[in-house]
C-alpha positions as CSV (number, residue, x, y, z in Angstrom):
1,X,50.3,-12.3,48.6
2,X,47.0,-10.8,47.4
3,X,46.5,-11.2,43.6
4,X,43.8,-10.4,41.1
5,X,42.9,-11.6,37.6
6,X,42.5,-9.8,34.3
7,X,41.3,-11.1,30.9
8,X,43.3,-9.7,28.0
9,X,42.6,-10.2,24.3
10,X,45.6,-10.5,22.0
11,X,45.1,-10.0,18.2
12,X,48.7,-10.7,17.3
13,X,48.7,-14.1,19.0
14,X,45.1,-14.7,18.0
15,X,43.6,-15.5,21.4
16,X,42.6,-14.6,24.9
17,X,44.6,-14.7,28.1
18,X,43.7,-14.7,31.8
19,X,46.5,-13.0,33.7
20,X,47.5,-13.3,37.3
21,X,48.4,-9.9,38.6
22,X,50.4,-8.8,41.7
23,X,49.3,-5.9,43.9
24,X,51.5,-3.6,41.9
25,X,49.9,-4.8,38.6
26,X,52.9,-6.9,37.4
27,X,51.8,-9.9,35.4
28,X,53.0,-12.9,37.3
29,X,51.6,-15.6,35.0
30,X,49.2,-16.1,32.2
31,X,47.0,-18.9,30.8
32,X,46.5,-18.2,27.1
33,X,43.9,-19.6,24.7
34,X,45.3,-20.0,21.2
35,X,42.3,-19.9,19.0
36,X,44.0,-21.0,15.7
37,X,45.7,-24.1,17.2
38,X,43.0,-24.9,19.9
39,X,45.6,-25.0,22.7
40,X,45.9,-23.6,26.1
41,X,49.4,-22.6,27.4
42,X,50.7,-21.4,30.8
43,X,53.5,-18.9,31.1
44,X,55.1,-17.8,34.4
45,X,56.8,-14.4,34.2
46,X,58.0,-14.4,37.8
47,X,59.8,-17.1,39.9
48,X,58.3,-18.4,43.2
49,X,54.6,-17.8,42.5
50,X,52.5,-19.3,45.3
51,X,50.9,-22.6,44.4
52,X,47.5,-21.5,45.6
53,X,47.6,-18.5,43.3
54,X,48.6,-20.6,40.3
55,X,45.9,-23.2,41.1
56,X,43.2,-20.4,41.2
57,X,44.5,-19.1,37.9
58,X,44.3,-22.5,36.2
59,X,40.8,-23.3,37.6
60,X,39.5,-19.9,36.7
61,X,41.0,-20.1,33.2
62,X,39.1,-23.3,32.5
63,X,35.8,-21.4,33.1
64,X,36.6,-18.0,31.7
65,X,38.5,-18.9,28.5
66,X,36.1,-21.5,27.1
67,X,35.1,-22.0,24.4
68,X,37.5,-21.3,21.6
69,X,36.5,-18.5,19.2
70,X,35.0,-21.0,16.7
71,X,32.8,-22.5,19.5
72,X,35.0,-25.6,20.0
73,X,35.2,-26.6,23.7
74,X,38.3,-27.8,25.6
75,X,39.1,-31.5,25.4
76,X,38.9,-33.2,28.8
77,X,42.4,-33.6,30.4
78,X,44.2,-36.8,29.8
79,X,46.7,-38.3,32.2
80,X,49.9,-39.7,30.7
81,X,52.4,-42.1,32.1
82,X,53.0,-45.8,32.2
83,X,50.1,-48.2,32.2
84,X,49.9,-50.7,35.1
């Protein structure tokens, strides 16, 4: 399924989002940068989104949504789980 991306500012939520759009302009998913709390969140608005499309959204969001409004950069990802 061909998709495209769109950056959208949101004053109410105090941040910036990168949206994954379908051919008919429906928003399929969003990565949102919350400037007040320095968090990134992912929301899927449709079921069964292709993995490759979500992967592109996440990779692109890391580049396009950094840094936070105050200049703070993203923390490197940390893996959880049990220690050997």
